[in-house]
C-alpha positions, -999 to +999 in steps of 0.1 A: -150+522+480-120+540+492-090+543+467-056+559+465-050+581+437-014+588+428-024+617+406-041+632+436-016+622+461-045+608+485-073+588+492-108+594+478-141+578+477-150+561+444-184+560+435-187+531+412-221+535+398-251+556+403-283+545+385-320+560+389-347+539+373-364+557+346-397+559+366-378+574+395-360+601+376-370+638+383-384+630+417-352+637+437-339+601+441-306+610+424-301+642+444-309+625+477-284+598+470-257+621+459-266+643+490-260+612+511-226+605+494-216+642+499-224+638+537-202+607+539-172+624+521-176+656+541-176+636+574-144+617+562-127+648+547-124+630+514-131+639+479-154+616+458-147+605+422-170+588+396-171+583+360-195+590+333-195+586+294-183+617+275-216+618+255-239+614+285-251+650+283-280+644+310-256+631+335-231+661+329-259+686+335-270+666+366-237+663+381-228+701+371-260+711+388-248+695+419-215+714+419-193+686+404-165+694+382-165+674+349-134+665+332-128+642+304-104+612+306-101+583+283-101+549+299-082+519+283-093+484+289-082+449+279-107+421+276-094+387+289-089+376+253-070+408+245-048+403+275-040+368+265-032+380+228-010+406+243+008+379+263+013+358+232+023+384+210+053+397+227+079+372+241+092+380+277+127+396+278 
């Protein structure tokens, strides 16, 4: 999916999720998928962005080995119930 980053000032490819089944790990499947993503990004002259959990050390090692830059960022989310509660707790101005 192509998105626009106000922080980066341009479009980027957002890799929503990469998951390799346990039995296929260590066989090159993840590397092949990421290589294909790199080919697409290079052809479109776009950066690629994806997220991983801060404590996922195997993923950090894997992506670093592939040349990715890892930076930590906190993500805040509201569930539907939390959004409703927010709407009900503060009256509109």
